N, C-alpha and C positions, 0 to 999 in steps of 0.2 A: 637469550631473551629476543623476542621479535619486535620490530618497530611497527607503528601504525600503518606505514606504507606497505609492509609485508603482509599484515593481517587483513587489510581492507579487501583485496581481491577475493580471498577465500570466504570472507563473511558476506560479501556482496553477491557471490556467484549464484546462489540459489534464489534470493529474492529478485535479482535482475532477470533471471530466467523465468521465474513465475510471472513477473510483470509482462515480459515479452510474450509469453504464452497466452495470457489473458487478452492482451491487445490483439494478437493475431486471431484468436478464437472469436472475439466479439466482432472483429471486422468482417470475418467470414459468415458467422452464424447470425448475429444480431444486426449486422450492417451498421455498427456503431464504431465510429472512428475516434480513437483516443490518441491524443497528441502530446501527452505528458505536460499539459498546461494545468494550472490551478482551475481554470474555467471548466475543464473536462470533468472535474470531480463532482460538479453538479449532476452530470449525467450518470456518473457512477453511483452516487447516493440514491438517485431516483431508481436506478436499476435494482439496487439492493432492496429498496422499499417495495418494488413490484414483486420481487422474488418472495419477500416475506409475506406480502398480502396474498399471493397465490397459494400460500400454505406449504411451500416446499420444506421437507424435513431437513434439519441442519446437516445430517450425514450426506445428503444428496448434493449439497451446495458448498460443503466445507472447502474443497479445492478451489472453487471459483472465488469464494470469499478470501482465501489466502492470496490468490493472484491479484484480486482487486486491492487488497491491503498493501501488497508489495508494489503495485502500480502507484498507489498514493504515496508510498514511501519514496519511490523513485522521483515522483514529482517534487517532493520536498528536497531530496538529494540534489536534483538538478537546479533547483532555484536557490538553494542556500549553501551548497558545498558541503552538506552533511555527509556522514559516512555510515555505512551499514556496519553493524556489530552483531556478533553471534556468540551464544553461550548455551550449552545444554540443549541444543536444537531450537532455541528461540532466536528470533532475529528482530532487531530494532535499529533505529537510527539515532545518531547523536549529531545534533546541529552544532555549528561552530561556537555557539554560546554555552556548550556543554549540557544542554537539556537532552533528555532521552525521550523518545517517542516510539510507540508500538502500533504501527499502522495495521498490522494483521489483527491485533486484538480490537482495534477500533472498527475494522470491517465486521468482526463478529458482533460487536456492540450495535453496529448499524442494523444488522440482521435481526437483533433482538429488539430493535425499535428505540435504542438509547445511545445513538452515536452518529457521527457525521465525518466522513473522510474530508469533505470540503472544509469543515471547521477545524479539523486537525491540521490541515495544510495552512489555513489562515493563521492559526495560533503558532505553528512551528516556524512560519516565515516572518512573523511579526518582529522577531528580534534580529533579523538579518541586516 
């Protein structure tokens, strides 16, 4: 049996990399500086809304949405001490109060016009 300390690095590896990739890409391409603050999620929500309004097909932005969701997850992890968890290829975070959050799914919901990474962060950090 493995402990939480042993599983966290492997569960976190992909989402941490996805978040870092999107931060670097947006800094270079869109001149958007993301600093892992809750405030930065306002910009992320606006960016997803703009992509949606531009009519981009989901398949064209799926990787970006995954990265933006991972970024939002990392914001929550850094603010609350949450941990990344993975199972069956899905990644989510568990906050110290044992609530589970799926920031990648929330990014997809944002793109569909029915979600907010900023509000997910607000709700996830409310119990800290």
